[in-house]
C-alpha positions as CSV (number, residue, x, y, z in Angstrom):
1,X,100.6,100.1,117.2
2,X,103.1,101.3,114.4
3,X,106.3,99.1,114.4
4,X,109.7,100.0,113.2
5,X,111.5,96.7,113.5
6,X,114.8,96.6,111.8
7,X,113.9,93.3,110.1
8,X,110.4,94.5,109.2
9,X,110.4,94.6,105.4
10,X,108.4,97.2,103.3
11,X,105.1,95.8,102.3
12,X,104.4,95.4,98.5
13,X,100.7,95.7,98.4
14,X,100.5,97.4,95.0
15,X,99.5,94.8,92.2
16,X,102.7,93.3,91.1
17,X,101.6,93.6,87.5
18,X,101.8,97.3,87.7
19,X,105.4,98.0,86.1
20,X,107.9,100.6,87.7
21,X,106.6,103.1,85.5
22,X,103.1,102.5,86.0
23,X,102.1,100.6,82.8
24,X,99.8,97.6,83.5
25,X,101.8,94.4,82.4
26,X,98.6,92.4,82.4
27,X,97.5,94.4,79.3
28,X,100.9,93.8,77.5
29,X,100.7,91.3,74.5
30,X,104.1,89.6,75.9
31,X,102.4,89.1,79.2
32,X,99.3,87.7,77.5
33,X,101.1,85.5,75.1
34,X,103.2,83.9,78.1
35,X,100.3,83.5,80.1
36,X,98.3,81.7,77.5
37,X,101.1,80.1,75.8
38,X,99.7,81.8,72.5
39,X,102.5,81.3,69.7
40,X,100.5,83.1,67.2
41,X,100.4,86.2,69.6
42,X,104.2,85.7,70.3
43,X,104.8,86.0,66.5
44,X,102.6,89.0,66.1
45,X,104.1,90.8,68.8
46,X,107.8,90.1,67.7
47,X,107.0,91.4,64.2
48,X,105.4,94.7,65.8
49,X,108.0,95.3,68.3
50,X,111.0,94.7,65.7
51,X,109.3,97.3,63.4
52,X,108.8,99.8,66.2
53,X,112.2,99.3,67.7
54,X,114.2,98.6,64.5
55,X,115.8,95.6,65.9
56,X,115.2,91.8,65.3
57,X,113.1,90.5,67.9
58,X,112.1,86.8,67.7
59,X,109.0,85.2,68.9
60,X,111.0,83.1,71.7
61,X,111.8,86.7,73.0
62,X,108.3,87.4,73.9
63,X,108.2,85.9,77.2
64,X,107.3,87.9,80.3
65,X,105.7,87.5,83.5
66,X,105.5,91.1,84.7
67,X,108.1,93.8,85.2
68,X,108.1,93.8,88.9
69,X,106.7,90.0,89.3
70,X,108.9,87.0,89.9
71,X,109.7,85.2,86.8
72,X,110.8,85.5,83.2
73,X,110.8,88.9,81.6
74,X,111.7,90.1,78.0
75,X,115.3,91.0,77.4
76,X,114.1,94.7,77.1
77,X,112.6,94.8,80.5
78,X,115.3,92.8,82.2
79,X,118.3,94.7,80.9
80,X,117.7,97.6,78.7
81,X,114.7,99.4,80.3
82,X,116.2,102.7,81.8
83,X,113.2,103.3,83.8
84,X,113.3,99.7,85.6
85,X,117.1,99.9,85.9
86,X,116.9,103.4,87.5
87,X,114.2,102.3,90.0
88,X,116.3,99.0,91.0
89,X,119.2,101.3,91.6
90,X,117.4,103.6,93.8
91,X,115.6,100.8,95.6
92,X,112.2,102.0,95.1
93,X,109.3,99.6,94.6
94,X,107.8,101.9,91.7
95,X,108.5,105.4,90.3
96,X,105.7,106.5,92.4
97,X,107.9,106.1,95.5
98,X,110.6,108.2,93.8
99,X,111.1,112.0,95.0
100,X,111.9,113.0,91.4
101,X,108.6,111.4,89.9
102,X,107.2,114.8,88.9
103,X,110.6,116.2,87.4
104,X,111.8,112.9,85.7
105,X,112.1,113.4,82.0
106,X,112.4,109.6,81.3
107,X,109.2,108.3,82.8
108,X,107.6,111.8,82.3
109,X,107.6,111.2,78.5
110,X,105.9,108.0,79.0
111,X,103.4,109.5,81.3
112,X,102.5,112.3,78.9
113,X,101.6,109.7,76.3
114,X,99.9,107.5,78.8
115,X,98.4,109.4,81.8
116,X,96.8,106.2,83.1
117,X,100.2,104.8,83.8
118,X,101.0,107.7,86.2
119,X,97.5,107.4,87.8
120,X,98.5,103.7,88.7
121,X,101.5,105.0,90.7
122,X,99.8,107.9,92.7
123,X,99.2,107.0,96.3
124,X,95.9,108.3,97.4
125,X,95.7,111.5,99.9
126,X,93.3,111.4,102.5
127,X,92.1,114.5,104.5
128,X,89.8,116.2,106.7
129,X,89.6,120.0,107.4
130,X,92.4,119.6,110.0
131,X,94.8,116.8,108.7
132,X,95.8,115.0,105.4
133,X,97.6,111.7,105.1
134,X,100.3,111.9,102.4
135,X,103.4,109.7,101.4
136,X,106.5,110.4,103.3
137,X,109.5,112.0,101.7
138,X,113.2,112.7,102.2
139,X,112.6,116.4,103.4
140,X,110.5,115.2,106.3
141,X,113.4,113.6,107.9
142,X,114.4,116.3,110.4
143,X,110.8,116.6,111.5
144,X,110.5,113.0,111.9
145,X,113.6,112.8,114.0
146,X,112.5,115.5,116.2
147,X,109.3,113.7,117.2
148,X,110.6,110.1,116.8
149,X,113.7,110.8,119.1
150,X,111.3,111.6,122.0
151,X,111.6,108.7,124.5
152,X,107.9,109.0,125.5
153,X,106.8,108.2,121.9
154,X,108.5,105.0,120.5
155,X,108.4,102.9,123.4
156,X,104.8,103.1,123.8
157,X,104.1,101.8,120.2
158,X,107.1,99.1,120.4
159,X,110.1,100.7,118.9
160,X,113.1,102.6,120.5
161,X,113.7,106.3,120.1
162,X,115.5,107.4,116.9
163,X,119.3,108.2,117.7
164,X,120.1,110.4,114.7
165,X,119.0,112.2,111.7
166,X,120.3,109.6,109.4
167,X,118.2,106.8,111.2
168,X,115.0,108.6,110.4
169,X,116.0,109.3,106.9
170,X,116.6,105.5,106.6
171,X,113.3,104.7,108.1
172,X,111.5,106.9,105.5
173,X,113.6,105.4,102.6
174,X,113.0,101.8,103.7
175,X,110.0,101.1,106.4
176,X,108.0,104.1,105.0
177,X,108.7,103.5,101.3
178,X,105.5,101.6,100.4
179,X,101.9,102.4,99.2
180,X,100.4,101.9,102.5
181,X,102.2,104.2,105.1
182,X,101.4,107.8,105.3
183,X,102.6,110.9,107.2
184,X,99.9,112.5,109.3
185,X,100.2,116.2,108.3
186,X,98.5,119.0,110.6
187,X,97.5,121.3,107.8
188,X,98.0,124.2,110.2
189,X,101.9,123.8,110.0
190,X,102.2,121.5,107.0
191,X,104.5,119.2,108.8
192,X,104.4,115.5,109.6
193,X,103.2,115.1,113.2
194,X,102.7,111.2,113.2
195,X,102.3,108.1,111.1
196,X,99.7,105.7,110.2
197,X,99.7,102.6,108.2
198,X,98.3,99.1,107.6
199,X,100.0,95.8,107.4
200,X,99.1,92.8,105.2
201,X,98.5,89.4,106.7
202,X,102.1,88.1,105.9
203,X,103.6,91.0,107.8
204,X,101.1,91.4,110.6
205,X,101.7,90.9,114.3
206,X,98.4,89.1,114.6
207,X,97.3,85.9,112.8
208,X,94.8,87.3,110.6
209,X,92.7,86.2,107.6
210,X,94.0,86.7,103.7
211,X,91.5,89.4,103.3
212,X,92.4,91.2,106.6
213,X,94.9,93.9,107.5
214,X,96.5,95.3,110.8
215,X,96.3,99.0,111.5
216,X,99.3,100.9,113.2
217,X,99.9,104.5,114.0
218,X,101.5,107.1,116.4
219,X,101.3,110.7,117.0
220,X,104.0,113.0,118.3
221,X,103.7,114.0,122.1
222,X,102.9,117.9,121.3
223,X,99.6,116.7,119.6
224,X,98.5,114.1,122.1
225,X,94.9,114.3,123.5
226,X,93.8,116.5,120.4
227,X,91.8,113.7,118.8
228,X,94.3,113.5,115.8
229,X,95.0,110.0,116.4
230,X,91.1,109.2,116.0
231,X,90.8,111.4,113.1
232,X,93.6,109.9,111.2
233,X,92.4,106.3,112.0
234,X,88.9,107.0,110.7
235,X,90.5,108.0,107.6
236,X,92.4,104.8,107.3
237,X,89.3,102.7,108.1
238,X,87.5,104.4,105.3
239,X,90.3,103.7,102.8
240,X,90.7,100.1,103.8
241,X,86.9,99.3,103.9
242,X,85.6,101.2,100.9
243,X,88.6,101.5,98.6
244,X,90.5,98.1,99.3
245,X,87.6,96.1,100.3
246,X,89.5,94.8,103.3
247,X,87.1,92.4,105.5
248,X,88.5,92.9,108.9
249,X,90.9,95.6,110.3
250,X,92.9,94.7,113.4
251,X,94.9,96.7,115.8
252,X,96.7,96.0,119.0
253,X,98.2,98.3,121.9
254,X,100.5,97.4,124.8
255,X,98.7,97.3,128.3
256,X,100.6,100.5,129.4
257,X,99.1,102.4,126.5
258,X,95.5,102.7,127.1
259,X,95.3,106.0,125.3
260,X,95.8,104.0,122.0
261,X,93.1,101.6,122.9
262,X,90.5,104.5,123.5
263,X,91.3,105.6,120.0
264,X,90.6,102.4,118.6
265,X,87.3,102.2,120.6
266,X,86.1,105.6,119.3
267,X,86.7,104.2,115.9
268,X,84.5,101.2,116.5
269,X,86.9,98.6,117.4
270,X,85.9,96.1,119.9
271,X,87.9,93.8,122.1
272,X,88.6,90.4,120.3
273,X,89.2,88.7,123.7
274,X,92.7,87.7,122.0
275,X,96.2,88.5,123.7
276,X,99.2,88.3,121.5
277,X,102.9,88.6,122.0
278,X,104.4,90.9,119.1
279,X,107.6,89.3,117.9
280,X,108.3,92.1,115.4
281,X,108.7,94.8,118.2
282,X,112.2,96.2,118.9
283,X,111.0,97.0,122.4
284,X,108.3,94.9,124.3
285,X,108.3,91.9,122.2
286,X,108.1,89.8,125.3
287,X,104.9,91.6,126.6
288,X,101.4,90.7,125.8
289,X,99.4,93.1,123.5
290,X,95.7,93.7,123.5
291,X,94.1,92.8,120.3
292,X,91.3,94.7,118.9
293,X,89.0,94.3,115.8
294,X,86.7,96.1,113.4
295,X,84.6,94.3,110.7
296,X,83.9,96.0,107.3
297,X,79.9,96.7,107.4
298,X,80.0,96.9,103.4
299,X,81.2,93.4,103.0
300,X,79.0,91.6,105.7
């Protein structure tokens, strides 16, 4: 079940020590000095940064808990860094979610000198011979609206049909703007025909463990009964288990949507015996959902 509740916030599963630009704050001397309360490292870092930037930086300025993490930041990071300020202005969680990533001269200069930083931002693309999963972008809005406005699609997954193109564009920029939501692309026409995602424990509709996740998906009506949802879910399962090490993947479906349950069963999910009421749903939140689970065989 893929949920578009208005109060549902985009998830932040990327390591918060990865900066907006992709640099790893855990490798920064300012972060290390702060974490270890290392005064000698603060002094060395202040001298080095003063020489590099031609400004006076004092040891007490070297106090930072990460560019995107809660807590203290250096004055440069909090106030002067143009990359961080731009990302905050655009409302993206990292530069990797910005449509201008490949053409931005500011972050581009950094990535040319540090390719690993860009690698930290790139969301994996998963594919089979027939479909691929890739991040959503603004250009997908018209196609998303065409499919998501279908009254037969959203209510089966717990969300109302989209009413206008602006609504679909807003969904892409907010609910889909994270590192764990993908457009399902049919290679034959190169257009999005559905969506697949996973939710972390804090946002899941189900009471799940700290190392678990909940899967959600939908496919546009013209592409029902072609095995596309099954194919996409298998890609997500492989990613969650092999790449992320998630221990148990959960899923649920409304009683009047048994087709979604059959997709889960084809992918190895079994009935958990649990029944849940999904408070995050915009439609159907008062109805029980059937809860399915799949355990990671690689962590058993």
